[in-house]
gemmi code that builds the backbone of each chain (N, CA, C; Angstrom):
import gemmi

chains = {
    "A": [
        ("MET", (29.312, 55.977, 314.035), (30.564, 55.404, 314.587), (31.540, 56.527, 314.903)),
        ("SER", (32.016, 56.535, 316.103), (33.022, 57.540, 316.436), (34.392, 57.030, 316.012)),
        ("GLU", (35.270, 57.973, 315.761), (36.647, 57.604, 315.433), (37.325, 57.077, 316.704)),
        ("PRO", (38.327, 56.216, 316.542), (38.975, 55.640, 317.720), (39.548, 56.694, 318.671)),
        ("TRP", (40.012, 57.823, 318.102), (40.624, 58.832, 318.969), (39.574, 59.688, 319.687)),
        ("GLU", (38.280, 59.443, 319.383), (37.243, 60.217, 320.064), (36.642, 59.461, 321.249)),
        ("ASP", (37.119, 58.250, 321.477), (36.528, 57.411, 322.505), (36.921, 57.800, 323.929)),
        ("GLU", (38.053, 58.495, 324.058), (38.575, 58.741, 325.392), (37.903, 59.948, 326.034)),
        ("GLY", (37.377, 59.753, 327.220), (36.722, 60.841, 327.926), (37.715, 61.619, 328.765)),
        ("PRO", (37.218, 62.633, 329.483), (38.097, 63.382, 330.374), (38.492, 62.527, 331.575)),
        ("GLY", (39.560, 62.918, 332.235), (39.994, 62.195, 333.421), (40.761, 60.939, 333.102)),
        ("GLU", (41.046, 60.714, 331.832), (41.805, 59.525, 331.458), (43.280, 59.698, 331.838)),
        ("ILE", (43.977, 58.594, 331.922), (45.409, 58.638, 332.169), (46.131, 58.204, 330.909)),
        ("LYS", (47.015, 59.061, 330.450), (47.777, 58.738, 329.242), (49.201, 58.360, 329.610)),
        ("LYS", (49.830, 57.654, 328.689), (51.234, 57.286, 328.886), (52.112, 58.371, 328.259)),
        ("PHE", (52.816, 59.092, 329.110), (53.728, 60.156, 328.678), (55.162, 59.652, 328.776)),
        ("LEU", (55.907, 59.833, 327.712), (57.334, 59.478, 327.742), (58.167, 60.721, 327.438)),
        ("TYR", (59.114, 61.012, 328.308), (60.040, 62.122, 328.087), (61.366, 61.550, 327.629)),
        ("VAL", (61.794, 61.945, 326.463), (63.028, 61.416, 325.888), (64.120, 62.476, 326.015)),
        ("ASN", (65.154, 62.130, 326.779), (66.251, 63.072, 327.017), (67.458, 62.640, 326.206)),
        ("ARG", (67.847, 63.481, 325.262), (68.884, 63.071, 324.317), (70.116, 63.972, 324.343)),
        ("LYS", (70.104, 64.995, 325.205), (71.205, 65.965, 325.138), (71.987, 66.019, 326.443)),
        ("SER", (73.246, 66.387, 326.349), (74.089, 66.454, 327.542), (73.561, 67.548, 328.483)),
        ("PRO", (73.856, 67.436, 329.779), (73.231, 68.334, 330.755), (73.657, 69.796, 330.626)),
        ("TYR", (74.884, 70.017, 330.184), (75.367, 71.399, 330.061), (75.731, 71.655, 328.594)),
        ("GLY", (76.006, 72.883, 328.258), (76.263, 73.206, 326.845), (75.027, 73.802, 326.198)),
        ("THR", (73.880, 73.221, 326.468), (72.599, 73.803, 326.057), (71.626, 73.647, 327.223)),
        ("ILE", (70.498, 74.343, 327.121), (69.552, 74.366, 328.246), (68.495, 73.261, 328.142)),
        ("TYR", (68.549, 72.459, 327.071), (67.480, 71.472, 326.849), (67.255, 70.566, 328.063)),
        ("ALA", (68.348, 70.032, 328.630), (68.203, 69.063, 329.717), (67.542, 69.696, 330.939)),
        ("LEU", (68.021, 70.880, 331.310), (67.472, 71.571, 332.481), (65.990, 71.878, 332.289)),
        ("GLU", (65.654, 72.440, 331.130), (64.255, 72.828, 330.920), (63.348, 71.615, 330.723)),
        ("SER", (63.878, 70.522, 330.185), (63.015, 69.352, 330.032), (62.747, 68.706, 331.387)),
        ("LEU", (63.713, 68.813, 332.296), (63.478, 68.329, 333.652), (62.376, 69.152, 334.326)),
        ("GLU", (62.345, 70.448, 334.028), (61.276, 71.301, 334.560), (59.911, 70.842, 334.053)),
        ("VAL", (59.860, 70.410, 332.798), (58.595, 69.893, 332.252), (58.143, 68.668, 333.036)),
        ("VAL", (59.074, 67.754, 333.276), (58.728, 66.503, 333.965), (58.199, 66.796, 335.373)),
        ("LEU", (58.840, 67.752, 336.067), (58.423, 68.069, 337.433), (57.034, 68.702, 337.464)),
        ("ILE", (56.786, 69.630, 336.538), (55.462, 70.266, 336.475), (54.405, 69.232, 336.085)),
        ("ALA", (54.768, 68.384, 335.131), (53.813, 67.411, 334.601), (53.387, 66.403, 335.663)),
        ("ALA", (54.247, 66.214, 336.680), (53.934, 65.222, 337.714), (52.604, 65.540, 338.394)),
        ("ALA", (52.268, 66.838, 338.469), (51.017, 67.249, 339.116), (49.793, 66.731, 338.370)),
        ("PHE", (49.964, 66.340, 337.103), (48.821, 65.897, 336.299), (48.530, 64.402, 336.450)),
        ("GLU", (49.351, 63.732, 337.239), (49.134, 62.318, 337.564), (48.880, 61.445, 336.337)),
        ("GLN", (49.775, 61.585, 335.374), (49.732, 60.715, 334.201), (50.716, 59.558, 334.416)),
        ("ASP", (50.715, 58.628, 333.479), (51.635, 57.491, 333.554), (52.950, 57.894, 332.879)),
        ("VAL", (53.939, 58.274, 333.707), (55.147, 58.922, 333.184), (56.338, 57.967, 333.131)),
        ("SER", (57.054, 58.007, 332.031), (58.342, 57.321, 331.911), (59.358, 58.308, 331.346)),
        ("MET", (60.617, 58.044, 331.630), (61.691, 58.847, 331.044), (62.717, 57.925, 330.396)),
        ("VAL", (63.201, 58.354, 329.243), (64.282, 57.623, 328.591), (65.488, 58.543, 328.490)),
        ("PHE", (66.650, 58.007, 328.784), (67.898, 58.730, 328.571), (68.673, 58.003, 327.477)),
        ("MET", (68.963, 58.703, 326.428), (69.696, 58.081, 325.322), (70.598, 59.124, 324.656)),
        ("ASP", (71.436, 58.660, 323.746), (72.454, 59.527, 323.137), (73.219, 60.245, 324.263)),
        ("ASP", (73.573, 61.526, 324.061), (74.302, 62.246, 325.112), (73.440, 62.486, 326.353)),
        ("GLY", (72.151, 62.224, 326.251), (71.258, 62.366, 327.402), (71.663, 61.494, 328.578)),
        ("VAL", (72.407, 60.413, 328.337), (72.834, 59.564, 329.459), (73.753, 60.336, 330.413)),
        ("TYR", (74.440, 61.354, 329.890), (75.310, 62.157, 330.766), (74.504, 62.947, 331.803)),
        ("GLN", (73.215, 63.164, 331.536), (72.396, 63.936, 332.488), (72.377, 63.277, 333.861)),
        ("ILE", (72.430, 61.939, 333.876), (72.324, 61.251, 335.165), (73.647, 60.575, 335.551)),
        ("LYS", (74.745, 61.104, 335.029), (76.040, 60.575, 335.426), (76.417, 61.094, 336.816)),
        ("LYS", (76.979, 60.200, 337.607), (77.445, 60.575, 338.947), (78.583, 61.596, 338.870)),
        ("GLY", (78.753, 62.345, 339.958), (79.955, 63.162, 340.135), (80.030, 64.387, 339.246)),
        ("GLN", (78.882, 64.979, 338.908), (78.920, 66.196, 338.101), (79.428, 67.357, 338.959)),
        ("ASP", (80.343, 68.126, 338.403), (80.898, 69.269, 339.122), (80.945, 70.450, 338.157)),
        ("THR", (80.099, 71.432, 338.400), (79.966, 72.543, 337.444), (80.621, 73.825, 337.946)),
        ("GLN", (81.344, 73.713, 339.055), (81.897, 74.924, 339.667), (82.660, 75.811, 338.687)),
        ("GLN", (83.460, 75.183, 337.843), (84.346, 75.961, 336.979), (83.637, 76.567, 335.765)),
        ("ILE", (82.415, 76.148, 335.473), (81.741, 76.693, 334.285), (80.620, 77.661, 334.647)),
        ("GLY", (80.444, 77.914, 335.950), (79.459, 78.919, 336.353), (78.023, 78.531, 336.088)),
        ("MET", (77.770, 77.216, 335.989), (76.388, 76.762, 335.791), (75.946, 76.033, 337.050)),
        ("LYS", (74.624, 76.029, 337.260), (74.091, 75.307, 338.407), (74.139, 73.802, 338.128)),
        ("ASN", (74.653, 73.050, 339.099), (74.618, 71.587, 338.981), (73.226, 71.117, 339.396)),
        ("PHE", (72.410, 70.757, 338.405), (71.030, 70.374, 338.739), (70.851, 68.864, 338.820)),
        ("SER", (71.972, 68.123, 338.767), (71.829, 66.666, 338.759), (71.163, 66.086, 340.017)),
        ("PRO", (71.294, 66.732, 341.213), (70.574, 66.165, 342.369), (69.055, 66.092, 342.156)),
        ("THR", (68.540, 66.955, 341.279), (67.092, 66.956, 341.047), (66.605, 65.612, 340.501)),
        ("TYR", (67.451, 64.912, 339.749), (67.021, 63.613, 339.212), (66.734, 62.628, 340.351)),
        ("ARG", (67.474, 62.806, 341.474), (67.219, 61.924, 342.623), (65.874, 62.234, 343.261)),
        ("ALA", (65.395, 63.452, 343.067), (64.110, 63.848, 343.664), (62.914, 63.346, 342.848)),
        ("LEU", (63.165, 62.843, 341.657), (62.052, 62.443, 340.781), (61.157, 61.399, 341.439)),
        ("GLU", (61.791, 60.517, 342.211), (61.034, 59.463, 342.874), (59.911, 60.053, 343.729)),
        ("GLY", (60.222, 61.171, 344.401), (59.238, 61.844, 345.240), (58.068, 62.421, 344.461)),
        ("TYR", (58.256, 62.562, 343.157), (57.187, 63.028, 342.280), (56.488, 61.856, 341.578)),
        ("ASP", (56.746, 60.654, 342.056), (56.194, 59.437, 341.449), (56.670, 59.234, 340.020)),
        ("VAL", (57.829, 59.771, 339.704), (58.435, 59.476, 338.403), (59.500, 58.424, 338.665)),
        ("GLU", (59.129, 57.186, 338.463), (59.995, 56.082, 338.884), (60.450, 55.199, 337.730)),
        ("LYS", (59.833, 55.404, 336.563), (60.211, 54.554, 335.423), (61.258, 55.269, 334.575)),
        ("LEU", (62.513, 55.013, 334.907), (63.618, 55.628, 334.183), (64.331, 54.550, 333.375)),
        ("TYR", (64.452, 54.791, 332.095), (65.082, 53.821, 331.211), (66.304, 54.447, 330.546)),
        ("VAL", (67.333, 53.643, 330.392), (68.549, 54.113, 329.735), (68.875, 53.162, 328.593)),
        ("GLU", (69.213, 53.725, 327.454), (69.527, 52.893, 326.302), (70.931, 52.304, 326.450)),
        ("ALA", (71.025, 51.002, 326.411), (72.295, 50.293, 326.630), (73.371, 50.737, 325.636)),
        ("GLU", (72.988, 50.866, 324.382), (73.967, 51.225, 323.353), (74.569, 52.605, 323.615)),
        ("SER", (73.722, 53.546, 324.075), (74.221, 54.897, 324.348), (75.239, 54.875, 325.476)),
        ("LEU", (74.969, 54.059, 326.507), (75.935, 53.923, 327.601), (77.250, 53.348, 327.082)),
        ("ALA", (77.141, 52.235, 326.359), (78.336, 51.529, 325.887), (79.171, 52.418, 324.968)),
        ("GLU", (78.506, 53.143, 324.082), (79.220, 54.011, 323.141), (80.044, 55.076, 323.861)),
        ("ARG", (79.623, 55.413, 325.090), (80.316, 56.453, 325.856), (81.188, 55.886, 326.964)),
        ("GLY", (81.382, 54.580, 326.960), (82.238, 53.946, 327.959), (81.641, 54.003, 329.350)),
        ("LEU", (80.330, 54.067, 329.461), (79.666, 54.158, 330.765), (78.945, 52.849, 331.075)),
        ("SER", (78.716, 52.640, 332.374), (77.903, 51.492, 332.779), (76.867, 51.975, 333.791)),
        ("GLU", (75.980, 51.080, 334.174), (74.903, 51.439, 335.093), (75.467, 51.996, 336.409)),
        ("ASP", (76.655, 51.500, 336.816), (77.269, 51.959, 338.068), (77.645, 53.440, 338.035)),
        ("ASP", (77.769, 54.001, 336.839), (78.125, 55.408, 336.716), (76.936, 56.346, 336.905)),
        ("LEU", (75.756, 55.786, 337.082), (74.542, 56.618, 337.092), (74.074, 56.901, 338.517)),
        ("LEU", (73.488, 58.093, 338.714), (73.173, 58.533, 340.078), (71.763, 58.174, 340.527)),
        ("VAL", (70.973, 57.566, 339.668), (69.632, 57.102, 340.053), (69.440, 55.667, 339.562)),
        ("PRO", (68.570, 54.915, 340.236), (68.278, 53.571, 339.749), (67.526, 53.634, 338.416)),
        ("VAL", (68.006, 52.868, 337.450), (67.374, 52.876, 336.127), (67.244, 51.440, 335.627)),
        ("GLU", (66.473, 51.295, 334.576), (66.456, 50.025, 333.863), (67.187, 50.235, 332.541)),
        ("VAL", (68.246, 49.474, 332.346), (68.989, 49.589, 331.088), (68.331, 48.683, 330.059)),
        ("MET", (68.073, 49.249, 328.894), (67.322, 48.534, 327.858), (68.043, 48.623, 326.524)),
        ("SER", (67.860, 47.641, 325.696), (68.443, 47.680, 324.354), (67.704, 48.706, 323.494)),
        ("ARG", (68.339, 49.116, 322.428), (67.734, 50.062, 321.482), (66.388, 49.520, 320.967)),
        ("ASP", (66.344, 48.231, 320.687), (65.095, 47.615, 320.213), (63.992, 47.713, 321.259)),
        ("ALA", (64.374, 47.457, 322.518), (63.376, 47.499, 323.592), (62.869, 48.927, 323.801)),
        ("ILE", (63.784, 49.902, 323.664), (63.379, 51.312, 323.780), (62.384, 51.646, 322.665)),
        ("ALA", (62.645, 51.138, 321.478), (61.738, 51.387, 320.353), (60.342, 50.831, 320.663)),
        ("ARG", (60.315, 49.636, 321.260), (59.014, 49.049, 321.620), (58.325, 49.872, 322.706)),
        ("LEU", (59.120, 50.355, 323.681), (58.574, 51.204, 324.748), (57.931, 52.463, 324.146)),
        ("MET", (58.630, 53.053, 323.168), (58.099, 54.263, 322.520), (56.781, 53.963, 321.818)),
        ("ASP", (56.724, 52.776, 321.244), (55.543, 52.371, 320.505), (54.302, 52.293, 321.397)),
        ("GLU", (54.517, 52.027, 322.681), (53.390, 51.858, 323.614), (52.852, 53.186, 324.139)),
        ("GLN", (53.540, 54.293, 323.863), (53.193, 55.569, 324.500), (52.063, 56.294, 323.783)),
        ("ASP", (51.366, 57.148, 324.533), (50.379, 58.052, 323.928), (51.033, 59.368, 323.517)),
        ("VAL", (51.913, 59.877, 324.370), (52.548, 61.168, 324.106), (54.052, 61.026, 324.342)),
        ("ILE", (54.840, 61.390, 323.349), (56.295, 61.376, 323.513), (56.809, 62.798, 323.334)),
        ("LEU", (57.446, 63.324, 324.373), (58.055, 64.642, 324.268), (59.561, 64.449, 324.271)),
        ("SER", (60.191, 64.873, 323.197), (61.610, 64.628, 322.996), (62.373, 65.930, 323.142)),
        ("PHE", (63.389, 65.918, 323.991), (64.178, 67.123, 324.222), (65.651, 66.830, 324.003)),
    ],
    "B": [
        ("MET", (41.625, 64.921, 313.140), (42.283, 64.751, 314.427), (42.553, 66.084, 315.100)),
        ("LYS", (42.729, 66.008, 316.387), (43.037, 67.207, 317.170), (44.527, 67.175, 317.520)),
        ("TYR", (45.242, 68.189, 317.055), (46.693, 68.211, 317.224), (47.137, 69.248, 318.254)),
        ("ALA", (48.222, 68.919, 318.955), (48.974, 69.909, 319.725), (50.381, 69.948, 319.155)),
        ("ILE", (50.969, 71.133, 319.190), (52.290, 71.356, 318.592), (53.224, 71.892, 319.670)),
        ("LEU", (54.431, 71.359, 319.685), (55.457, 71.908, 320.572), (56.604, 72.434, 319.706)),
        ("VAL", (56.912, 73.713, 319.867), (58.007, 74.331, 319.106), (59.144, 74.654, 320.076)),
        ("ASN", (60.281, 74.035, 319.857), (61.389, 74.137, 320.805), (62.544, 75.025, 320.343)),
        ("GLU", (62.404, 75.621, 319.187), (63.515, 76.421, 318.659), (63.044, 77.813, 318.253)),
        ("GLY", (63.959, 78.758, 318.301), (63.643, 80.132, 317.936), (63.492, 80.300, 316.430)),
        ("PRO", (62.955, 81.453, 316.004), (62.757, 81.695, 314.576), (64.075, 82.023, 313.868)),
        ("TYR", (64.124, 81.725, 312.581), (65.255, 82.069, 311.681), (66.524, 81.261, 311.952)),
        ("GLN", (66.970, 81.208, 313.205), (68.139, 80.402, 313.554), (67.932, 78.949, 313.164)),
        ("HIS", (66.680, 78.494, 313.295), (66.356, 77.079, 313.148), (65.063, 76.981, 312.338)),
        ("GLN", (64.913, 75.909, 311.586), (63.733, 75.796, 310.725), (62.515, 75.226, 311.457)),
        ("ALA", (62.701, 74.831, 312.733), (61.623, 74.130, 313.446), (60.298, 74.891, 313.427)),
        ("SER", (60.376, 76.199, 313.668), (59.152, 76.991, 313.735), (58.470, 77.056, 312.367)),
        ("ASP", (59.266, 77.199, 311.307), (58.703, 77.186, 309.939), (58.002, 75.870, 309.647)),
        ("THR", (58.679, 74.780, 309.988), (58.124, 73.454, 309.693), (56.832, 73.235, 310.484)),
        ("ALA", (56.849, 73.672, 311.750), (55.656, 73.538, 312.582), (54.504, 74.338, 311.968)),
        ("TYR", (54.824, 75.549, 311.511), (53.809, 76.407, 310.890), (53.240, 75.765, 309.622)),
        ("GLN", (54.150, 75.236, 308.784), (53.699, 74.586, 307.545), (52.845, 73.371, 307.867)),
        ("PHE", (53.231, 72.629, 308.905), (52.444, 71.460, 309.305), (51.038, 71.885, 309.730)),
        ("CYS", (50.967, 72.922, 310.564), (49.660, 73.389, 311.057), (48.761, 73.801, 309.894)),
        ("LYS", (49.354, 74.549, 308.943), (48.584, 74.998, 307.782), (48.043, 73.810, 307.000)),
        ("ALA", (48.924, 72.845, 306.757), (48.540, 71.665, 305.964), (47.471, 70.845, 306.686)),
        ("ALA", (47.633, 70.689, 308.003), (46.669, 69.904, 308.776), (45.296, 70.566, 308.748)),
        ("ILE", (45.289, 71.892, 308.911), (44.017, 72.625, 308.909), (43.356, 72.542, 307.537)),
        ("GLU", (44.180, 72.656, 306.479), (43.634, 72.539, 305.111), (42.984, 71.182, 304.879)),
        ("ARG", (43.518, 70.142, 305.567), (42.947, 68.802, 305.447), (41.767, 68.569, 306.382)),
        ("GLY", (41.357, 69.602, 307.107), (40.193, 69.486, 307.967), (40.485, 69.076, 309.397)),
        ("HIS", (41.759, 69.032, 309.766), (42.098, 68.710, 311.153), (42.074, 69.982, 312.008)),
        ("GLU", (42.133, 69.774, 313.315), (42.150, 70.902, 314.235), (43.523, 71.009, 314.892)),
        ("VAL", (44.066, 72.219, 314.912), (45.256, 72.456, 315.739), (44.768, 73.209, 316.968)),
        ("PHE", (44.772, 72.521, 318.076), (44.194, 73.060, 319.310), (45.139, 74.090, 319.937)),
        ("ARG", (46.398, 73.720, 320.014), (47.329, 74.608, 320.713), (48.737, 74.427, 320.151)),
        ("ALA", (49.470, 75.531, 320.030), (50.913, 75.458, 319.775), (51.600, 75.999, 321.015)),
        ("PHE", (52.491, 75.187, 321.575), (53.188, 75.573, 322.802), (54.636, 75.868, 322.455)),
        ("PHE", (55.133, 76.997, 322.914), (56.483, 77.440, 322.559), (57.373, 77.335, 323.790)),
        ("TYR", (58.458, 76.561, 323.637), (59.318, 76.264, 324.777), (60.781, 76.450, 324.376)),
        ("HIS", (61.668, 76.367, 325.360), (63.089, 76.647, 325.097), (63.199, 77.982, 324.332)),
        ("ASP", (64.134, 78.078, 323.353), (64.231, 79.307, 322.565), (63.005, 79.530, 321.674)),
        ("GLY", (62.134, 78.537, 321.611), (60.887, 78.686, 320.855), (60.043, 79.856, 321.324)),
        ("VAL", (60.259, 80.298, 322.571), (59.472, 81.431, 323.081), (59.727, 82.705, 322.266)),
        ("HIS", (60.896, 82.786, 321.612), (61.185, 83.982, 320.807), (60.236, 84.129, 319.615)),
        ("ASN", (59.578, 83.049, 319.237), (58.561, 83.155, 318.180), (57.412, 84.070, 318.596)),
        ("GLY", (57.257, 84.248, 319.899), (56.137, 85.037, 320.401), (56.459, 86.502, 320.631)),
        ("SER", (57.615, 86.962, 320.155), (57.929, 88.396, 320.237), (57.372, 89.115, 319.016)),
        ("ARG", (56.882, 90.323, 319.221), (56.390, 91.092, 318.058), (57.456, 92.045, 317.530)),
        ("PHE", (58.663, 91.967, 318.040), (59.697, 92.935, 317.675), (60.625, 92.547, 316.516)),
        ("PRO", (60.687, 91.297, 316.081), (61.631, 90.989, 314.992), (61.351, 91.793, 313.720)),
        ("ILE", (62.423, 92.169, 313.042), (62.308, 92.915, 311.782), (63.086, 92.154, 310.715)),
        ("PRO", (62.497, 91.111, 310.148), (63.211, 90.376, 309.101), (63.297, 91.215, 307.826)),
        ("PRO", (64.254, 90.920, 306.931), (64.337, 91.645, 305.664), (63.011, 91.546, 304.903)),
        ("GLN", (62.711, 92.564, 304.100), (61.393, 92.648, 303.464), (61.091, 91.479, 302.526)),
        ("ASP", (62.149, 90.881, 301.962), (61.883, 89.779, 301.028), (61.856, 88.418, 301.742)),
        ("ASP", (61.859, 88.454, 303.067), (61.811, 87.203, 303.834), (60.460, 87.072, 304.532)),
        ("ARG", (60.148, 85.861, 304.967), (58.905, 85.655, 305.714), (59.030, 86.261, 307.105)),
        ("ASN", (57.891, 86.690, 307.640), (57.875, 87.139, 309.035), (57.211, 86.039, 309.867)),
        ("ILE", (58.057, 85.267, 310.541), (57.581, 84.050, 311.190), (56.546, 84.344, 312.276)),
        ("GLY", (56.820, 85.356, 313.084), (55.890, 85.691, 314.165), (54.526, 86.115, 313.631)),
        ("VAL", (54.571, 86.960, 312.588), (53.314, 87.443, 311.990), (52.535, 86.276, 311.376)),
        ("GLN", (53.275, 85.344, 310.743), (52.612, 84.163, 310.172), (51.841, 83.412, 311.241)),
        ("TRP", (52.474, 83.204, 312.382), (51.804, 82.498, 313.487), (50.581, 83.269, 313.960)),
        ("SER", (50.760, 84.582, 314.144), (49.640, 85.397, 314.631), (48.450, 85.305, 313.684)),
        ("GLU", (48.739, 85.385, 312.372), (47.647, 85.354, 311.384), (46.966, 83.994, 311.333)),
        ("LEU", (47.780, 82.940, 311.408), (47.207, 81.581, 311.374), (46.330, 81.343, 312.605)),
        ("ALA", (46.816, 81.822, 313.747), (46.066, 81.641, 314.997), (44.742, 82.381, 314.942)),
        ("GLU", (44.791, 83.600, 314.416), (43.576, 84.423, 314.306), (42.559, 83.765, 313.370)),
        ("ALA", (43.055, 83.261, 312.248), (42.151, 82.682, 311.249), (41.556, 81.355, 311.706)),
        ("HIS", (42.290, 80.587, 312.477), (41.841, 79.227, 312.799), (41.757, 78.954, 314.290)),
        ("ASN", (41.762, 80.022, 315.069), (41.512, 79.870, 316.504), (42.505, 78.912, 317.181)),
        ("ILE", (43.785, 79.087, 316.871), (44.811, 78.266, 317.527), (45.285, 78.997, 318.782)),
        ("ASP", (45.399, 78.265, 319.848), (45.870, 78.824, 321.114), (47.401, 78.817, 321.101)),
        ("LEU", (48.016, 79.992, 320.981), (49.481, 80.092, 320.957), (49.969, 80.408, 322.359)),
        ("VAL", (50.659, 79.469, 322.971), (51.069, 79.636, 324.363), (52.593, 79.638, 324.477)),
        ("VAL", (53.099, 80.681, 325.110), (54.533, 80.801, 325.379), (54.761, 80.402, 326.832)),
        ("CYS", (55.695, 79.508, 327.066), (55.957, 79.043, 328.433), (56.500, 80.180, 329.294)),
        ("ILE", (55.890, 80.382, 330.434), (56.271, 81.540, 331.269), (57.690, 81.420, 331.811)),
        ("ALA", (58.086, 80.224, 332.235), (59.427, 80.068, 332.817), (60.497, 80.307, 331.752)),
        ("ALA", (60.291, 79.730, 330.575), (61.241, 79.908, 329.474), (61.222, 81.355, 328.984)),
        ("ALA", (60.040, 81.978, 329.003), (59.892, 83.360, 328.528), (60.581, 84.337, 329.470)),
        ("GLN", (60.453, 84.104, 330.767), (61.086, 85.016, 331.732), (62.598, 85.011, 331.562)),
        ("ARG", (63.168, 83.815, 331.378), (64.618, 83.727, 331.164), (65.061, 84.541, 329.958)),
        ("ARG", (64.201, 84.578, 328.938), (64.622, 85.133, 327.653), (64.018, 86.494, 327.351)),
        ("GLY", (63.291, 87.046, 328.310), (62.787, 88.407, 328.132), (61.601, 88.537, 327.204)),
        ("ILE", (60.729, 87.541, 327.182), (59.461, 87.678, 326.460), (58.388, 88.010, 327.504)),
        ("LEU", (57.755, 89.160, 327.353), (56.840, 89.650, 328.391), (55.529, 90.128, 327.793)),
        ("ASP", (54.439, 89.863, 328.506), (53.192, 90.546, 328.163), (53.029, 91.724, 329.137)),
        ("GLU", (51.947, 92.469, 328.971), (51.797, 93.700, 329.737), (51.783, 93.417, 331.246)),
        ("GLY", (51.022, 92.428, 331.641), (50.887, 92.106, 333.060), (52.203, 91.661, 333.672)),
        ("GLU", (52.901, 90.826, 332.919), (54.187, 90.280, 333.373), (55.227, 91.403, 333.477)),
        ("ALA", (55.209, 92.334, 332.511), (56.149, 93.458, 332.528), (55.923, 94.307, 333.776)),
        ("LYS", (54.648, 94.535, 334.079), (54.311, 95.327, 335.277), (54.778, 94.616, 336.531)),
        ("ARG", (54.434, 93.319, 336.601), (54.786, 92.533, 337.795), (56.293, 92.516, 338.031)),
        ("GLN", (57.055, 92.437, 336.940), (58.507, 92.291, 337.071), (59.228, 93.640, 337.027)),
        ("GLY", (58.468, 94.720, 336.934), (59.068, 96.044, 336.919), (59.878, 96.338, 335.667)),
        ("LYS", (59.449, 95.802, 334.530), (60.143, 96.068, 333.262), (59.437, 97.202, 332.529)),
        ("ASP", (60.190, 97.906, 331.638), (59.624, 99.127, 331.054), (58.884, 98.890, 329.739)),
        ("GLY", (58.612, 97.657, 329.422), (57.820, 97.420, 328.214), (57.545, 95.945, 328.030)),
        ("ASP", (56.622, 95.646, 327.118), (56.333, 94.240, 326.816), (56.538, 94.010, 325.334)),
        ("ASN", (56.623, 92.770, 324.923), (56.913, 92.476, 323.513), (56.136, 91.291, 322.953)),
        ("ILE", (55.111, 90.841, 323.659), (54.387, 89.662, 323.180), (53.600, 90.005, 321.910)),
        ("ALA", (53.592, 89.088, 320.963), (52.934, 89.320, 319.676), (51.440, 89.009, 319.781)),
        ("PRO", (50.634, 89.596, 318.880), (49.186, 89.348, 318.900), (48.879, 87.859, 318.752)),
        ("GLY", (47.913, 87.395, 319.513), (47.508, 85.993, 319.410), (48.288, 85.066, 320.320)),
        ("PHE", (49.408, 85.540, 320.856), (50.187, 84.729, 321.803), (49.776, 85.084, 323.222)),
        ("ARG", (49.856, 84.100, 324.109), (49.695, 84.395, 325.533), (50.761, 83.646, 326.314)),
        ("ILE", (51.064, 84.171, 327.482), (52.083, 83.562, 328.333), (51.393, 82.749, 329.411)),
        ("SER", (51.791, 81.492, 329.533), (51.191, 80.655, 330.572), (52.166, 79.555, 330.962)),
        ("GLY", (51.711, 78.648, 331.811), (52.618, 77.664, 332.389), (52.744, 76.382, 331.584)),
        ("LEU", (53.704, 75.573, 331.999), (53.968, 74.283, 331.352), (52.773, 73.340, 331.420)),
        ("GLY", (51.903, 73.582, 332.393), (50.701, 72.750, 332.500), (49.881, 72.762, 331.221)),
        ("GLN", (49.983, 73.874, 330.485), (49.235, 73.990, 329.222), (49.728, 72.986, 328.180)),
        ("LEU", (51.013, 72.658, 328.255), (51.578, 71.652, 327.348), (51.056, 70.265, 327.720)),
        ("ILE", (51.093, 69.966, 329.009), (50.650, 68.645, 329.461), (49.155, 68.475, 329.210)),
        ("GLU", (48.396, 69.528, 329.520), (46.951, 69.489, 329.283), (46.656, 69.240, 327.801)),
        ("ALA", (47.427, 69.884, 326.927), (47.239, 69.684, 325.480), (47.548, 68.229, 325.112)),
        ("GLY", (48.580, 67.669, 325.754), (48.920, 66.261, 325.510), (47.805, 65.325, 325.913)),
        ("ILE", (47.136, 65.671, 327.007), (46.037, 64.829, 327.487), (44.828, 64.967, 326.566)),
        ("GLN", (44.543, 66.219, 326.145), (43.314, 66.475, 325.383), (43.413, 66.128, 323.904)),
        ("CYS", (44.617, 66.206, 323.345), (44.730, 66.058, 321.890), (45.003, 64.614, 321.495)),
        ("ASP", (44.726, 64.318, 320.230), (44.985, 62.970, 319.722), (46.464, 62.762, 319.445)),
        ("ARG", (47.144, 63.841, 319.058), (48.561, 63.744, 318.743), (49.293, 64.992, 319.234)),
        ("VAL", (50.531, 64.789, 319.717), (51.411, 65.917, 320.015), (52.627, 65.796, 319.103)),
        ("LEU", (52.920, 66.851, 318.372), (54.089, 66.834, 317.495), (55.141, 67.783, 318.040)),
        ("VAL", (56.370, 67.299, 318.128), (57.473, 68.101, 318.649), (58.338, 68.579, 317.488)),
        ("PHE", (58.578, 69.876, 317.416), (59.433, 70.433, 316.367), (60.681, 71.039, 317.010)),
        ("GLY", (61.824, 70.497, 316.647), (63.082, 70.972, 317.199), (64.163, 69.938, 316.937)),
        ("ASP", (65.294, 70.115, 317.568), (66.400, 69.186, 317.331), (66.181, 67.864, 318.039)),
    ],
}
model = gemmi.Model(1)
for chain_id, residues in chains.items():
    chain = gemmi.Chain(chain_id)
    for i, (resn, *xyz) in enumerate(residues, 1):
        res = gemmi.Residue()
        res.name, res.seqid = resn, gemmi.SeqId(i, " ")
        for name, pos in zip(("N", "CA", "C"), xyz):
            atom = gemmi.Atom()
            atom.name, atom.element = name, gemmi.Element(name[0])
            atom.pos, atom.b_iso = gemmi.Position(*pos), 0.0
            res.add_atom(atom)
        chain.add_residue(res)
    model.add_chain(chain)
structure = gemmi.Structure()
structure.add_model(model)
structure.setup_entities()
């Protein structure tokens, strides 16, 4: 009898979830995790992204970084669709806690409750949290 | 089980690399396989051979090198993150016109695809960081 984790052959498609929890500037986590998602798109896996905690600021409209000398990389989130990364989820509680609503976001997303996000995480094969 | 490890924080500043190392050791002692450890964000600094910690402290980089040598773990430093932070192997130093390299034994520099590939091939991916 093989173990359950030995059943999967090569060429399989796994469910990858990228969890973005940090604000876009202040640290490099958001920028570099977006680089992971873009590179990973070439592997044609089943990709989802979650934005929660301060990560919801990553996709807030109207980012202007001129005064802090950092590159405004927020337009890249709009390009995700072109990479077939279309399942973007935002945690409702994180938005509400920050006084934000879906209208404040620069890409189409599905807003989900914390419980629903937990269930989504449960369905994944690989979760990379940044 | 076959594990992949993602280390997102640098040595000493943060305990992530220590915890990842302890996890790998414990997993191997239990008969599991650690296929690859991928170093990203400031985690790439774990792959420098230049740190000089005090003599009564652990040498995190050396610990990784020794564990990798003993148990055939593939230690991969992300090239994009490494270039930003000045972690270079001989080839990369030559290509970029730098006057030296600093990659530690057992580490190699490669692309983010190695992280995704590890996620596809391994039974579990563990993320160590904030």
